LUMPAVEX-82010 format. One record per atom (N, C-alpha, C): x, y, z negated; chain; atom name. Coordinates in nm, 3 decimals. Each point is the difference from the previous one (the first is absolute). Example, Ala and Ser with C-alpha at 12.3 -4.5 7.8 and 13.67 -1.06 7.14 Angstrom:
<nodes>
+---------+---------+---------+-------+------+
|      c1 |      c2 |      c3 | chain | atom |
+---------+---------+---------+-------+------+
|   1.319 |  -0.569 |  -0.780 |     A |    N |
|  -0.089 |   0.119 |   0.000 |     A |   CA |
|   0.090 |   0.120 |   0.000 |     A |    C |
|  -0.035 |   0.105 |   0.072 |     A |    N |
|   0.082 |   0.119 |  -0.006 |     A |   CA |
|  -0.077 |   0.109 |  -0.073 |     A |    C |
+---------+---------+---------+-------+------+
</nodes>
This chain:
<nodes>
+---------+---------+---------+-------+------+
|      c1 |      c2 |      c3 | chain | atom |
+---------+---------+---------+-------+------+
|   9.625 |  15.103 |  -3.505 |     A |    N |
|   0.001 |  -0.078 |   0.134 |     A |   CA |
|  -0.077 |   0.080 |   0.127 |     A |    C |
|   0.032 |   0.030 |   0.078 |     A |    N |
|  -0.067 |   0.053 |   0.132 |     A |   CA |
|  -0.120 |  -0.043 |   0.038 |     A |    C |
|  -0.106 |   0.031 |   0.035 |     A |    N |
|  -0.117 |  -0.055 |   0.047 |     A |   CA |
|   0.016 |  -0.047 |   0.146 |     A |    C |
|   0.095 |   0.080 |   0.070 |     A |    N |
|  -0.002 |  -0.044 |   0.133 |     A |   CA |
|   0.131 |  -0.108 |   0.029 |     A |    C |
|   0.050 |  -0.056 |  -0.101 |     A |    N |
|   0.099 |  -0.110 |   0.020 |     A |   CA |
|  -0.060 |  -0.107 |   0.058 |     A |    C |
|   0.081 |  -0.073 |   0.082 |     A |    N |
|  -0.054 |  -0.108 |   0.105 |     A |   CA |
|   0.034 |  -0.114 |  -0.070 |     A |    C |
|  -0.104 |  -0.085 |  -0.030 |     A |    N |
|  -0.025 |  -0.143 |  -0.038 |     A |   CA |
|  -0.045 |  -0.097 |   0.077 |     A |    C |
|   0.056 |  -0.100 |   0.010 |     A |    N |
|  -0.038 |  -0.129 |   0.054 |     A |   CA |
|  -0.071 |  -0.109 |  -0.089 |     A |    C |
|  -0.125 |  -0.047 |   0.054 |     A |    N |
|  -0.051 |  -0.094 |  -0.075 |     A |   CA |
|  -0.022 |  -0.120 |   0.092 |     A |    C |
|   0.004 |  -0.114 |  -0.066 |     A |    N |
|  -0.025 |  -0.125 |   0.089 |     A |   CA |
|  -0.174 |  -0.015 |  -0.013 |     A |    C |
|  -0.051 |  -0.017 |   0.117 |     A |    N |
|  -0.142 |  -0.018 |   0.014 |     A |   CA |
|  -0.035 |  -0.136 |   0.042 |     A |    C |
|  -0.115 |  -0.056 |  -0.029 |     A |    N |
|  -0.040 |  -0.125 |   0.031 |     A |   CA |
|  -0.119 |   0.016 |   0.102 |     A |    C |
|   0.005 |  -0.058 |   0.129 |     A |    N |
|  -0.081 |   0.039 |   0.111 |     A |   CA |
|  -0.061 |  -0.155 |   0.027 |     A |    C |
|  -0.150 |   0.011 |  -0.027 |     A |    N |
|  -0.065 |  -0.130 |  -0.006 |     A |   CA |
|  -0.105 |   0.013 |   0.115 |     A |    C |
|  -0.011 |  -0.080 |   0.088 |     A |    N |
|  -0.120 |   0.007 |   0.087 |     A |   CA |
|  -0.129 |  -0.033 |  -0.030 |     A |    C |
|  -0.117 |   0.079 |   0.030 |     A |    N |
|  -0.126 |  -0.068 |  -0.054 |     A |   CA |
|  -0.069 |  -0.078 |   0.113 |     A |    C |
|  -0.069 |  -0.070 |  -0.075 |     A |    N |
|  -0.079 |  -0.097 |   0.076 |     A |   CA |
|  -0.075 |   0.035 |   0.122 |     A |    C |
|  -0.051 |   0.121 |  -0.016 |     A |    N |
|  -0.104 |   0.049 |   0.108 |     A |   CA |
|   0.088 |   0.099 |   0.103 |     A |    C |
|   0.134 |   0.016 |  -0.046 |     A |    N |
|   0.084 |   0.080 |   0.083 |     A |   CA |
|   0.042 |   0.117 |  -0.078 |     A |    C |
|   0.109 |   0.060 |   0.044 |     A |    N |
|   0.061 |   0.122 |  -0.077 |     A |   CA |
|   0.093 |  -0.060 |  -0.108 |     A |    C |
|   0.057 |   0.099 |  -0.078 |     A |    N |
|   0.100 |  -0.045 |  -0.109 |     A |   CA |
|  -0.027 |   0.085 |  -0.117 |     A |    C |
|   0.036 |  -0.060 |  -0.119 |     A |    N |
|  -0.008 |   0.064 |  -0.140 |     A |   CA |
|   0.153 |  -0.011 |  -0.042 |     A |    C |
|   0.027 |   0.143 |  -0.041 |     A |    N |
|   0.133 |   0.005 |  -0.057 |     A |   CA |
|   0.007 |   0.043 |  -0.138 |     A |    C |
|   0.081 |  -0.045 |  -0.089 |     A |    N |
|   0.029 |   0.007 |  -0.140 |     A |   CA |
|   0.154 |   0.030 |  -0.011 |     A |    C |
|   0.006 |   0.071 |  -0.131 |     A |    N |
|   0.134 |   0.038 |  -0.031 |     A |   CA |
|   0.035 |  -0.063 |  -0.135 |     A |    C |
|   0.088 |  -0.107 |  -0.032 |     A |    N |
|  -0.008 |  -0.063 |  -0.123 |     A |   CA |
|   0.040 |   0.078 |  -0.102 |     A |    C |
|   0.094 |   0.098 |   0.019 |     A |    N |
|   0.042 |   0.087 |  -0.128 |     A |   CA |
|  -0.088 |   0.112 |  -0.034 |     A |    C |
|  -0.111 |   0.020 |   0.089 |     A |    N |
|  -0.101 |   0.101 |  -0.036 |     A |   CA |
|  -0.120 |  -0.070 |  -0.012 |     A |    C |
|  -0.028 |  -0.034 |  -0.116 |     A |    N |
|  -0.132 |  -0.069 |   0.000 |     A |   CA |
|  -0.115 |   0.094 |   0.035 |     A |    C |
|  -0.098 |  -0.071 |   0.095 |     A |    N |
|  -0.119 |   0.065 |   0.019 |     A |   CA |
|   0.022 |   0.081 |   0.148 |     A |    C |
|   0.115 |   0.016 |   0.032 |     A |    N |
|   0.035 |   0.041 |   0.137 |     A |   CA |
|  -0.023 |  -0.080 |   0.124 |     A |    C |
|  -0.112 |   0.022 |   0.035 |     A |    N |
|  -0.048 |  -0.081 |   0.117 |     A |   CA |
|  -0.066 |   0.073 |   0.130 |     A |    C |
|   0.020 |  -0.046 |   0.116 |     A |    N |
|  -0.070 |   0.041 |   0.120 |     A |   CA |
|  -0.016 |  -0.097 |   0.104 |     A |    C |
|  -0.060 |   0.055 |   0.113 |     A |    N |
|  -0.024 |  -0.097 |   0.088 |     A |   CA |
|  -0.010 |   0.062 |   0.133 |     A |    C |
|   0.009 |  -0.101 |   0.103 |     A |    N |
|   0.004 |   0.080 |   0.143 |     A |   CA |
|  -0.040 |  -0.117 |   0.115 |     A |    C |
|  -0.055 |   0.056 |   0.100 |     A |    N |
|  -0.028 |  -0.081 |   0.123 |     A |   CA |
|   0.110 |  -0.074 |   0.052 |     A |    C |
|   0.136 |   0.063 |   0.009 |     A |    N |
|   0.121 |  -0.058 |   0.043 |     A |   CA |
|   0.080 |   0.011 |  -0.071 |     A |    C |
|   0.135 |  -0.080 |   0.005 |     A |    N |
|   0.109 |   0.019 |  -0.119 |     A |   CA |
|   0.071 |   0.139 |   0.010 |     A |    C |
|  -0.011 |   0.083 |   0.106 |     A |    N |
|   0.029 |   0.140 |   0.006 |     A |   CA |
|  -0.073 |   0.069 |  -0.076 |     A |    C |
|  -0.149 |  -0.010 |   0.010 |     A |    N |
|  -0.072 |   0.083 |  -0.086 |     A |   CA |
|  -0.013 |  -0.043 |  -0.145 |     A |    C |
|   0.021 |  -0.127 |  -0.016 |     A |    N |
|  -0.007 |  -0.033 |  -0.158 |     A |   CA |
|   0.133 |   0.072 |  -0.060 |     A |    C |
|   0.134 |  -0.020 |   0.070 |     A |    N |
|   0.109 |   0.056 |  -0.046 |     A |   CA |
|  -0.006 |   0.179 |  -0.005 |     A |    C |
|  -0.055 |   0.051 |   0.103 |     A |    N |
|   0.001 |   0.132 |  -0.023 |     A |   CA |
|  -0.100 |   0.040 |  -0.118 |     A |    C |
|  -0.113 |  -0.076 |  -0.027 |     A |    N |
|  -0.088 |   0.037 |  -0.111 |     A |   CA |
|   0.063 |  -0.022 |  -0.146 |     A |    C |
|   0.087 |  -0.118 |   0.002 |     A |    N |
|   0.041 |  -0.033 |  -0.138 |     A |   CA |
|   0.122 |   0.114 |  -0.035 |     A |    C |
|   0.058 |   0.033 |   0.130 |     A |    N |
|   0.082 |   0.137 |  -0.041 |     A |   CA |
|  -0.046 |   0.120 |  -0.034 |     A |    C |
|  -0.126 |   0.018 |   0.010 |     A |    N |
|  -0.090 |   0.111 |  -0.028 |     A |   CA |
|  -0.033 |  -0.014 |  -0.141 |     A |    C |
|  -0.041 |  -0.133 |  -0.045 |     A |    N |
|  -0.059 |  -0.050 |  -0.130 |     A |   CA |
|   0.125 |   0.011 |  -0.092 |     A |    C |
|   0.112 |  -0.036 |   0.055 |     A |    N |
|   0.127 |   0.002 |  -0.118 |     A |   CA |
|   0.016 |   0.151 |  -0.011 |     A |    C |
|  -0.007 |   0.082 |   0.061 |     A |    N |
|   0.026 |   0.144 |  -0.014 |     A |   CA |
|  -0.101 |   0.070 |  -0.104 |     A |    C |
|  -0.103 |  -0.040 |   0.042 |     A |    N |
|  -0.127 |   0.043 |  -0.104 |     A |   CA |
|   0.000 |  -0.060 |  -0.144 |     A |    C |
|   0.067 |  -0.123 |   0.006 |     A |    N |
|   0.018 |  -0.091 |  -0.125 |     A |   CA |
|   0.114 |   0.097 |  -0.078 |     A |    C |
|   0.118 |   0.027 |   0.080 |     A |    N |
|   0.103 |   0.061 |  -0.078 |     A |   CA |
|  -0.039 |   0.128 |  -0.048 |     A |    C |
|  -0.062 |   0.075 |   0.086 |     A |    N |
|  -0.069 |   0.131 |  -0.029 |     A |   CA |
|  -0.085 |   0.000 |  -0.132 |     A |    C |
|  -0.098 |  -0.110 |  -0.033 |     A |    N |
|  -0.070 |   0.000 |  -0.115 |     A |   CA |
|   0.111 |  -0.009 |  -0.106 |     A |    C |
|   0.092 |  -0.115 |   0.027 |     A |    N |
|   0.095 |  -0.003 |  -0.134 |     A |   CA |
|   0.076 |   0.121 |  -0.023 |     A |    C |
|   0.048 |   0.074 |   0.072 |     A |    N |
|   0.055 |   0.104 |  -0.042 |     A |   CA |
|  -0.092 |   0.111 |  -0.073 |     A |    C |
|  -0.114 |   0.021 |   0.053 |     A |    N |
|  -0.099 |   0.097 |  -0.040 |     A |   CA |
|  -0.035 |  -0.044 |  -0.151 |     A |    C |
|   0.010 |  -0.136 |  -0.033 |     A |    N |
|  -0.042 |  -0.063 |  -0.145 |     A |   CA |
|   0.139 |  -0.038 |  -0.061 |     A |    C |
|   0.112 |   0.049 |   0.032 |     A |    N |
|   0.133 |   0.013 |  -0.040 |     A |   CA |
|   0.020 |  -0.153 |  -0.037 |     A |    C |
|  -0.012 |  -0.066 |   0.084 |     A |    N |
|   0.023 |  -0.159 |  -0.022 |     A |   CA |
|   0.128 |  -0.019 |   0.059 |     A |    C |
|   0.061 |  -0.161 |  -0.037 |     A |    N |
|   0.113 |  -0.028 |   0.051 |     A |   CA |
|   0.004 |  -0.042 |   0.159 |     A |    C |
|   0.050 |   0.047 |   0.092 |     A |    N |
|  -0.016 |  -0.061 |   0.121 |     A |   CA |
|   0.093 |  -0.123 |   0.009 |     A |    C |
|  -0.048 |  -0.116 |   0.069 |     A |    N |
|   0.078 |  -0.126 |  -0.007 |     A |   CA |
|   0.111 |   0.015 |   0.101 |     A |    C |
|   0.111 |  -0.051 |  -0.027 |     A |    N |
|   0.111 |   0.011 |   0.128 |     A |   CA |
|  -0.046 |  -0.106 |   0.082 |     A |    C |
|   0.020 |   0.046 |   0.125 |     A |    N |
|  -0.019 |  -0.080 |   0.130 |     A |   CA |
|   0.117 |  -0.079 |   0.025 |     A |    C |
+---------+---------+---------+-------+------+
</nodes>
């Protein structure tokens, strides 16, 4: 499997009580990020997903299908 293969994952974007958003990826346990705006939160989770996948590749783990 190629490391640069494009995958899409469903994310959950939840507003925080004090402002901003928390984003999680149900298929990637522990993959979570935040941002002050929706756009920032989504950009941050994209980066978190990339790092998560890189870690799976480095550890020869299975990459969940998106």
